[in-house]
N, C-alpha and C positions, 0 to 999 in steps of 0.2 A: 504494500500500500504506500503510495506516494504522499508525503506530507505537503500541504499547501504552505507556501512561504510568501511573505511580502516581497515585492521587487526590491532588490538591493540588499536583502537580508541573508546572511550566511549563518549556518549553525556553528556553534563552537564545538570543540572537541574533534574526535576522530571523523565523525560523519561530515563535519564542516570542512575538514582538511581534504577528505576524499572528493567532496563536491568541488572544491577549489581546484584540485588537480585535474578533475574531469573537465572543468570549464576552461582551464588553461590549455589542455590538449585540444579541446574543441576550437578554441580561439586560434591556436597555431595552425591547425588543419584548414580553417577558414581563410587565414592569411595566405597560406600556400595556394589554395584554390583561387583566390582573388588574383594572385600574381600570375598564375597560369592563364586565367581568363584575360587579363590585361595584355599578356604577350600574344595570345591568340587573336585578340581584337586588333592589335597593331599589325600582326602578320597579314590578316585578311584585309585590313585597310590598305596596306601597301600593295597587295595582290590585285585589289579591285581598281587601283589606279593605273595598272598596266594596260 
């Protein structure tokens, strides 16, 4: 069962640390995805100009 949390509120203790680690991993993955999409956008923009 998931606990409902207020936005911006992290639990303290072990559960809070695990959530923070999960969110940091998710953030890193999203940053990598954004970088790939930026590069793909630039590539296709260059290709469409040819």
